[in-house]
N, C-alpha and C positions, 0 to 999 in steps of 0.2 A: 608686422616687421617687414622691412624691405628685403627683397629676394637677394640671396648671396650671389655675387657675380664671380663664382669660382669654378664653375663647371663648364666644360667645352660645350658650345651650342650643339655640336653633333651628338653628344651624349645626352644633353638635356632634352633633345627632341626625339630621342631614340624610342621606338616601340619594341620592347624586349620580347624574347621568345616566351610563350605561355605554355607551361607543361600541363599535363592532365591533373585533375583534382586529386589531392592526396587525402585519404579518409581521415576524419577527425573524430569519428565515432566508431565504436566496435560493431562488428557483425555485417559490415558492408561486403558485398561480392564485388571485387575490383576488376572490372573488365574494360578499363579505359586507358591503360598505359602500355599495353603490349608486352607485359612481363610474362615470362615462362611460368606456368603454374606448378612446375615440378622443381623440387629441390636440386641443388648441385649434387653430384655423385658423392657417396660416402668417402671415396678416396680424396676428393677435393676438400671436403669438410675436414678430414683428418690432416691434410697437408697445411691448411690454414691454421688449424689449432696447434699443430706442431711448430709453426713459425712464430707463434706468440710466445716469445722467450726473450732472452737477452738481446737478440738482434733488433728489437724495437728501438734501441738507442742509436743504431747505426743507420747511415744512409743506405737506400736500396741500390742495386746495380744501376748505374746512371743511364745505361743504354738498353736495359732489359735484355742483355746479351743471350742468356740461356733461353728465354722465351723466343727471341728472334731466331735462334738456331733451330729450335723445335718447329717453329712455324715454317721456316725455310725448308726443312725436311718434308713437312706435310705438303707444301705447295710446289715442291720441285724447283726451288730457286736458291739463291744465296742469301745469307743474313743481310748482306748489303742492299738487298731489294726490299727490305722490310723496315718500317718505322712503327714503333709502338707508342700509343698515346693514352692519355687519361680519358678513356672512352673514345669512340669514333668521333664525337663532337670536337674533341681537341684536334684530331688530325684534319678534320674538315676546316677548322679555323686556321690551322697552319697553312693549308693549301691557299687560302685567301691571302694570308699575310705574305706567303712566299712567292706567289705567281702573279698577283694583281697589284698594280700601282693605284694608290688612292686617287680618286677623280677630283675630289673637292674637299675643302674645309670651310671654315667660317669666312675666309677672306677671298679665296680664289674659286672660280667655277671649275677650272681644270688646272691641277698642278702638273699633270703629266704632259710632256710634249708629244706623247703617242697615246691619244685618248682610247684607242682600241685596247690598249694594255690595261685599261681601268675597268673593264666590264666583267661582272660576275653574271653568268647566264644559267638558267634552269627552266625546267618545265613547270607548269602549274595546272592542277594542284600537285604539290609534292611536299617534301619535308619543309616545314615552315621556318626552320632555322636558317636556311640559305639566305633569304633576304636580310635577316638580322645580322648575319656575319658580314654581308656586304655593307650594311649601314654602319656597323661598328668600325669597319675599315675605311669608310668614306669612299667606297667604290660605287661605280655606276651599276645598276641592275637591269637585266634584260630577261623578263619573264615571258615565256611562250606557252600559250594554252595547249594542253593535250587535246586529242580528239574527244568527242562527246562520250565515247566508251572508254576513255582514259588510255587508249592506245597511243603510241608515238606517231607523230606525223612522219611521212616518208621524207627522204632527202629532197625529192622533187617538190613536195609540198612546202618544205622549209625554204627552198630557193624561191618558189613562187610567192611566198608570203612577204618577202622583203623585210621581214621583222627579225628573223633569226640571224645571228651574227656568227659567221663562220670564222671570224678572226678574234672572237672573244678570248680574253686571257685565260679564263677558267669557266668550264661548263660542268655543272653537276647534273647527273642523271640518277634518279633513285630507281633501282632495279633489283627485285620487284618494286613496283611503285607503292608509296605510301602517300595518301591514305586509302587508295583504291584497292590495293592488293593485287593489281594486275601484273602478270609476269611478262617479260620481254625476251624474245629469242636472241641468243648470242649473235647470230648472223645479222640480225637487224641492228643490234647495237654496234657491231663492227662497221657496218656501212656508215653509220652516223659518226663514229669516232674517226674514221679515215678522212672525212672531209673537214674536220675541225683542225685549225692551225694552232690553237692554244692547247692548254692542258685540259683533259677530260677526267673527271673523277666519277667512276661508277660506284655509287653508294649501295653496297650489297648487305645492308643491315639485316635483311630478312631472307637471305638467299638459301639458308639451310632448309627452308620449307618450300622451296621452289623446284621446278623440274630440271632446271639447268642453271649454270653460273657462267660468268664472263671473265673469270680470273685469267684465262689464257691470253686475253687481250692486253692485260697489264704486263705480261711477260713477252709479248710480241710487238706491241706498238710503243715506241719510246715516250709518247706524250700522254699515255693513259695510265691512270692509277685506279686501283680497286680498294675501297674502304670496307673493312669488316669490323665486327664487334663481338665481344663475348657476352653482351647483355641479353639479347633477345633469345637466341637459341641455347645458350650455355648457362643461363640462370645466374649471371654474375653482375646484374645491374648495380648491386651494392658496392662492387669493387672498382667499377669504371676502368675497363681495359678495352681498347680498340687498336686497330692498326691499318696501315696502308701497305700495299704491295705495288711495286713498279720499278721503273728504270733506276739504276743505282745513282745516276746523276741527280735526278729529281729528289730521291730519298735523302741524299747527302745535303742538298740545299735546304730541305725542311729540317734536317737534324741540326743545322746551324742555329735555327731560331726557336726550337722547342725549349720549354722551361727545363732547367736542371732537375734531375731526379723526378721527372714528370709522372712516373708510374710508381705507385707505392709498392712496397715490398710484399705485402700480403696479397695484393692484386696480382703481382707477378707469380707468386707461389700458387695461387688459385688457378691462374690461366695455364701454367705449366702442367699442373696436375690434371686439368681438364683435357689437355691434349694426350695424356696417358690413359684416358678412359673414354674414348670417343664412342665405343660400342654402347655404353650407357646412354649417352646423349642421342645417338641416332635412333635408339629405341623410343626415346621421348618424342623425337620429331614425328615418328610414325603415329604415336598416340595423338599428338596435336592435330596432325593432318586428318586422321580418322574422325576426331571430334569436330573439326572444321567442316568436313563434308557432311556429317550428320546434322550439325546445326544449320547448315545452309539448306538442307532438304526440309527440316522441320519448320524453319522460319518461312520458307517459300510456301509451304502448305498453309501457313497462317496469313498469307497475303503479302508478305514482304517481297520486295524485289532485291535480290542479292547478287552482287557482282561476283564472278568467279575469282577466287583468291589463290595466290601462291605464297601467302604469308601466314603469320599466326594471328590474323585478324580478318574480319570481313567488313565490307562496306554495304549497308543495307538501307533501302528506302522503305520505311514502315507504312502500313495502310491506315486509313481513317483519319488520323491526327497528324499535325505537323511534327517533324522530327524533334524540334525543340520541346514540344509537349511530351513526346515519348520519353525524352531525356529525363524530365522531371517525374513523370509517372513511374518510370523504372526506379529512379532514385527513391521515390516514396516507398518502394518495395525493397529498398536496400540493395539495389544493383546499380553500379556505376558503369556507364558507357561514355563514349566521347562524341560530342557534337561540335561542328565547326560552323562559324557564322559566315564564311566566305560564300558569295553567291552561287558558285558551282558546287558547293557541298552542303548547303543548309537544309537540303531535303533528305539528308542521309544521316545515319548513325554509324560510327565505327565501333566495332565490338571485338574485343580481344577474345581469343580462344582460351578458355580456362579448362578446368577439369571437366570430365563428363557430368559430374554432379552440379557444377556451376552452370554449365550449358543447359542442363535440364531445368534448373531454377529459373534461368532466363526465359526459356520457352514457356514454362508455366505462367510466369509473370506476363509475358506477351499475350498468352491466351486469355488471361483475365482482363487485361487492358482492352483487347480487341473485341470482347463480348458486348 
């Protein structure tokens, strides 16, 4: 049959984001998608269950006002400084749509009369959704390699490289970094933010497992936004709730283009209840950090090279076999981890921090494979 000529060339040629494998058989230990191994708190589960009533026929609060008010109190700002989205992925996509002019489509190389306004910029390796969001929008991409140890290049190095665009319309910085787990000092991030002329989004999806955060930069610098999520640290992947913090003018601009009723009511109820039980979650953070440190030591003793991590995962180079072979050997033992084929990552495995029992099973499997 002849191919339908109904799809935009931009979409037809798009390489979509590839999520981690979802188990199709029972009994797999799932350490490949950075989910929290611990359940939401009993108070959160009770709040969601209580909300499953006649309200399901109604639209949720269109602006997630109660949640924004609670978040504002937590972060010491106003509700006008916060935008809530359907996971942090949505707010990242809104930033591209709101601050970046499309660079091209099927007819024009540049639609924008100001090409610098068309650039989405990010370091690599980092969250692989960023280039996909740029491609969906028809924006130019500017990827800058991190240092070999996944640290950020200094401002001086960026100037000397002549590749980094200090005028880019939008710059994403994953902090702590994914997939390396490397943490970045707030002072270092502030230096970089201050020399950027466009909007900077500090993507802090994993910050609750880190030594410090950069939220104060979003409340101090008018062109900086911080993205957070309830998925990784707060065990709400299923509900999809994320948010941005930043200058009220930027937040208001993005509020104009978000979908109506973009955050479902059960998600709002769960996130609000989460903020009422932070003690429970902070105890879980410490459990995950302790398991992360122990797993790092045990894998290192087996010959793995493990990067220091400030997230709920580690990036490790395994011994003896190629990382892709380890991926399959572990899967044969019913343990899922993540492998990336990019040249700078193909020698490594990214391993989510599960429960102590799951970590022990991984170590035992690694010991068997390495013998």
